[in-house]
N, C-alpha and C positions, 0 to 999 in steps of 0.2 A: 504493499500499500504506499510505501514511501515514494514521493514524487507523483502522488495521485493528482488527478485533475477534477475540477468541478465546472460544469457548464450548464446552461439552461436548456430545457427541453422545448422552448418556444421557437427557437431558430436553429437550424442545423449547421450554420456556418462555423460558429464557435466550437460546437461539438465535433464537427468533422476535423477541423485542424487540431483540436485538442486530442482527439483519438489518435491521430498520427504521432503526436509527440509522446503521448502515454504509451502507445504501442512500442515505440522505439525504446522507451525507458523501462519496458516491462512493468508498467503500472496500470492502475485502473482509472477509468473516467466515470465519475458519478454525475448523472443527470439530475439536477435539482432545480426546483422552482418554489414559489411561495406556497403551492399546494402540497408539496411532498418533502419539504426540507427537514421535517422532524424525523424522518426515517433515515438517519445517518448511520446505519448499522456497519458499513465498511470502516469508516474512520473510528467508530467506537471500539470495534473488535480488534483493530490494529493500531490503536493509539500509541503504543510503546515503540512501534516501528516507523512512525511517520515523523520525519524531521523537516520535510518540505512538501509543499503542495502548490498547485497552480489553479488560479481562477481565470477561466477563459471568458472574455467579453467584458470584464470589469464590472463596476457597479451599475452600469446601465443595463447590463444583461442579467447579472446575478445580484439579486437584491441584497442590501446590507444585512437583513435579518437572516437570510440564507447563509451568507458568508460567515456571520457571527455564530450561527448554529454549528457549522462545520468546524470553525476555529475552536469553539469551546469543546468539541469532542476530542480534539487532539492535544489538549493541555493536560 
């Protein structure tokens, strides 16, 4: 899970490019939006292994509350 990515499920552009980077780094890409951000099972289950992650699309694509929820699961 280290180097995992988070992208929104609303637009495929960020997820598509994020998937390429995550695939190259042998990491996962989590699709998250305001409707499903509470289900952060991958970061929660692997929190001790995660030292870095990527957010694709920035705050305009991935809302602050989604980013904060994923950030909180890795601390």
